[in-house]
C-alpha positions as CSV (number, residue, x, y, z in Angstrom):
1,X,-174.0,20.1,68.7
2,X,-176.2,19.2,65.7
3,X,-174.5,19.5,62.3
4,X,-176.5,21.5,59.8
5,X,-174.0,21.6,56.9
6,X,-170.9,19.5,56.6
7,X,-168.3,19.3,53.9
8,X,-166.0,16.2,54.0
9,X,-162.9,16.3,51.8
10,X,-164.5,18.6,49.2
11,X,-162.4,19.5,46.2
12,X,-163.5,21.9,43.5
13,X,-161.8,23.3,40.5
14,X,-162.8,25.5,37.5
15,X,-159.5,24.5,36.0
16,X,-158.6,20.8,36.8
17,X,-155.0,21.7,37.1
18,X,-155.6,24.4,39.7
19,X,-158.1,23.4,42.5
20,X,-159.9,26.3,44.1
21,X,-160.7,24.1,47.1
22,X,-158.6,21.1,48.0
23,X,-160.0,18.4,50.3
24,X,-161.8,20.9,52.5
25,X,-163.5,19.8,55.7
26,X,-166.0,22.2,57.3
27,X,-168.9,21.9,59.7
28,X,-171.6,24.4,60.6
29,X,-173.4,23.5,63.8
30,X,-176.8,24.7,65.0
31,X,-176.4,28.0,66.7
32,X,-173.0,28.8,65.2
33,X,-172.0,31.9,63.3
34,X,-168.8,31.2,61.5
35,X,-166.8,34.0,59.9
36,X,-164.9,32.8,56.8
37,X,-162.0,35.0,55.7
38,X,-159.0,34.9,53.5
39,X,-157.5,36.8,50.5
40,X,-159.7,38.0,47.6
41,X,-160.2,35.3,45.0
42,X,-159.2,32.5,47.2
43,X,-162.5,30.6,46.9
44,X,-164.7,31.8,49.8
45,X,-167.7,32.5,47.5
46,X,-167.2,29.2,45.8
47,X,-167.4,27.5,49.2
48,X,-170.8,29.1,49.9
49,X,-172.0,28.1,46.4
50,X,-171.1,24.5,47.1
51,X,-173.1,24.5,50.3
52,X,-176.3,25.2,48.3
53,X,-175.4,23.3,45.1
54,X,-174.9,26.2,42.7
55,X,-171.7,24.3,41.9
56,X,-170.9,20.6,42.6
57,X,-167.6,19.2,43.9
58,X,-165.3,17.0,41.9
59,X,-164.5,15.0,45.0
60,X,-165.7,14.7,48.6
61,X,-169.2,14.8,50.1
62,X,-171.6,17.5,51.1
63,X,-174.1,16.8,53.9
64,X,-176.9,19.2,54.7
65,X,-179.8,18.9,57.1
66,X,-179.1,15.2,57.8
67,X,-178.6,14.0,54.3
68,X,-175.8,13.7,51.8
69,X,-176.5,15.9,48.8
70,X,-175.1,14.8,45.4
71,X,-177.1,16.3,42.6
72,X,-179.4,19.3,41.7
73,X,-182.5,17.5,42.8
74,X,-180.9,17.0,46.3
75,X,-180.1,20.7,46.6
76,X,-183.6,22.0,45.9
77,X,-184.6,21.4,49.5
78,X,-181.2,22.8,50.8
79,X,-181.8,26.1,49.0
80,X,-185.2,26.4,50.8
81,X,-183.5,25.9,54.1
82,X,-180.2,27.7,53.6
83,X,-180.6,31.3,52.3
84,X,-177.7,32.7,50.3
85,X,-177.2,36.5,50.4
86,X,-175.2,37.4,47.3
87,X,-172.3,39.9,47.5
88,X,-174.0,42.1,44.9
89,X,-177.7,42.8,45.6
90,X,-178.3,43.2,41.9
91,X,-177.5,39.5,41.5
92,X,-180.4,38.7,43.9
93,X,-183.1,41.1,42.8
94,X,-184.6,40.4,39.4
95,X,-188.4,41.2,39.7
96,X,-189.9,44.6,38.7
97,X,-191.0,45.5,42.3
98,X,-189.8,45.0,45.8
99,X,-193.0,43.0,46.7
100,X,-192.5,40.7,43.8
101,X,-188.8,40.0,44.7
102,X,-189.6,39.3,48.3
103,X,-192.7,37.1,47.4
104,X,-190.7,35.0,44.9
105,X,-189.3,32.6,47.4
106,X,-192.5,32.0,49.4
107,X,-194.5,31.4,46.2
108,X,-191.9,28.9,45.0
109,X,-192.3,27.1,48.4
110,X,-196.0,26.7,47.6
111,X,-197.4,29.5,49.6
112,X,-200.7,31.0,48.4
113,X,-200.7,34.6,47.0
114,X,-202.4,35.8,50.1
115,X,-199.9,34.0,52.4
116,X,-197.0,35.5,50.3
117,X,-198.5,39.0,50.7
118,X,-198.6,38.6,54.4
119,X,-195.0,37.3,54.5
120,X,-193.9,40.2,52.3
121,X,-195.5,42.8,54.6
122,X,-194.2,41.3,57.8
123,X,-190.7,40.8,56.5
124,X,-190.4,44.3,55.1
125,X,-191.8,45.8,58.3
126,X,-189.4,43.9,60.4
127,X,-186.5,45.3,58.5
128,X,-187.8,48.9,58.5
129,X,-188.8,48.8,54.9
130,X,-192.5,49.1,55.2
131,X,-194.0,51.2,52.3
132,X,-191.5,50.0,49.7
133,X,-193.6,47.2,48.4
134,X,-194.5,48.8,45.1
135,X,-191.2,50.6,44.5
136,X,-189.3,49.6,41.3
137,X,-186.3,47.7,42.7
138,X,-183.7,49.3,40.4
139,X,-184.6,52.8,41.6
140,X,-183.7,52.0,45.2
141,X,-180.5,53.2,46.8
142,X,-177.7,50.6,47.2
143,X,-178.4,50.3,50.9
144,X,-182.1,49.8,50.3
145,X,-181.3,47.1,47.7
146,X,-179.1,45.3,50.1
147,X,-181.8,45.3,52.8
148,X,-184.5,44.2,50.2
149,X,-182.2,41.3,49.1
150,X,-181.9,40.3,52.8
151,X,-185.7,40.5,53.0
152,X,-186.0,38.2,50.0
153,X,-183.8,35.6,51.8
154,X,-185.6,35.9,55.2
155,X,-189.0,35.6,53.6
156,X,-188.2,32.0,53.0
157,X,-187.7,31.4,56.8
158,X,-184.3,29.7,56.3
159,X,-182.6,27.8,59.1
160,X,-179.1,28.8,57.9
161,X,-177.9,32.1,56.4
162,X,-174.9,32.2,54.0
163,X,-173.8,35.8,53.8
164,X,-171.3,36.9,51.1
165,X,-169.7,40.2,52.2
166,X,-173.0,41.6,53.6
167,X,-171.7,45.1,54.4
168,X,-169.8,45.6,51.2
169,X,-170.1,49.1,49.8
170,X,-172.7,50.2,52.3
171,X,-172.9,53.7,53.8
172,X,-172.4,53.8,57.6
173,X,-176.1,54.1,58.7
174,X,-177.1,51.2,56.5
175,X,-174.1,49.2,57.6
176,X,-175.0,49.8,61.3
177,X,-178.6,48.9,60.7
178,X,-177.7,45.7,58.9
179,X,-175.3,44.6,61.7
180,X,-178.1,45.3,64.2
181,X,-180.6,43.2,62.1
182,X,-178.1,40.3,61.7
183,X,-177.2,40.3,65.4
184,X,-180.8,39.8,66.3
185,X,-181.5,36.9,64.0
186,X,-181.6,33.3,65.3
187,X,-180.2,31.5,62.3
188,X,-176.9,29.8,62.1
189,X,-174.6,31.7,59.7
190,X,-171.6,31.4,57.6
191,X,-170.3,35.0,57.0
192,X,-167.7,35.8,54.3
193,X,-166.3,39.2,55.3
194,X,-163.2,41.4,55.6
195,X,-165.1,43.8,57.9
196,X,-163.7,43.5,61.4
197,X,-166.8,44.8,63.0
198,X,-168.9,42.1,61.3
199,X,-166.6,39.4,62.6
200,X,-166.3,40.8,66.2
201,X,-170.0,41.4,66.5
202,X,-171.5,38.4,64.8
203,X,-169.0,35.5,64.7
204,X,-168.8,32.7,67.3
205,X,-165.7,31.4,65.6
206,X,-163.5,32.2,62.6
207,X,-161.9,30.0,59.9
208,X,-159.5,31.1,57.2
209,X,-159.2,29.9,53.7
210,X,-155.5,29.6,52.7
211,X,-153.8,29.6,49.4
212,X,-154.0,26.1,48.0
213,X,-157.7,25.8,49.0
214,X,-157.3,24.6,52.6
215,X,-159.2,25.8,55.7
216,X,-157.3,26.6,58.9
């Protein structure tokens, strides 16, 4: 199977005396949906952030989409091809309206305003959010913000989805809708989740991050 993202011996520490991740090896292949679990605070979110270059390792190598990625310049392309859904939708949504938030990624990829409008409309419609374009984002419900944050990621047509606790704090109808949407998507995924339904319905394999920063 083709490797999309690969970490070889990656070590990362906020405090040099206490590595969060210690010589981690991980591979995401095309078509895979990998559930990543482990105790709270163990470094699962950090692992996702490393994959898209929000933080850089102190040791080891990160390969993404056929190239080793070392510095910020290398990761610009990665972030266009691997969409990160933050655990808190409010960390993802920062524009005044829904349409502006969803259009932000396509515009940054060089799409025209007309193209971005078409992408916004099609993406929101596909998620059952048609009609929310001009809504002020902070007035939406928590469930709506979660779906809009997913729309903002999907509008960039990523090849990989990195999902950080996607069902966290959702009511049951929105949770069920989100699982349905994710189950129908074609992208390879890394899914950080404690939700057993998420793992059982979406994952093709599961890996666990243990104390000491090792994957098993």
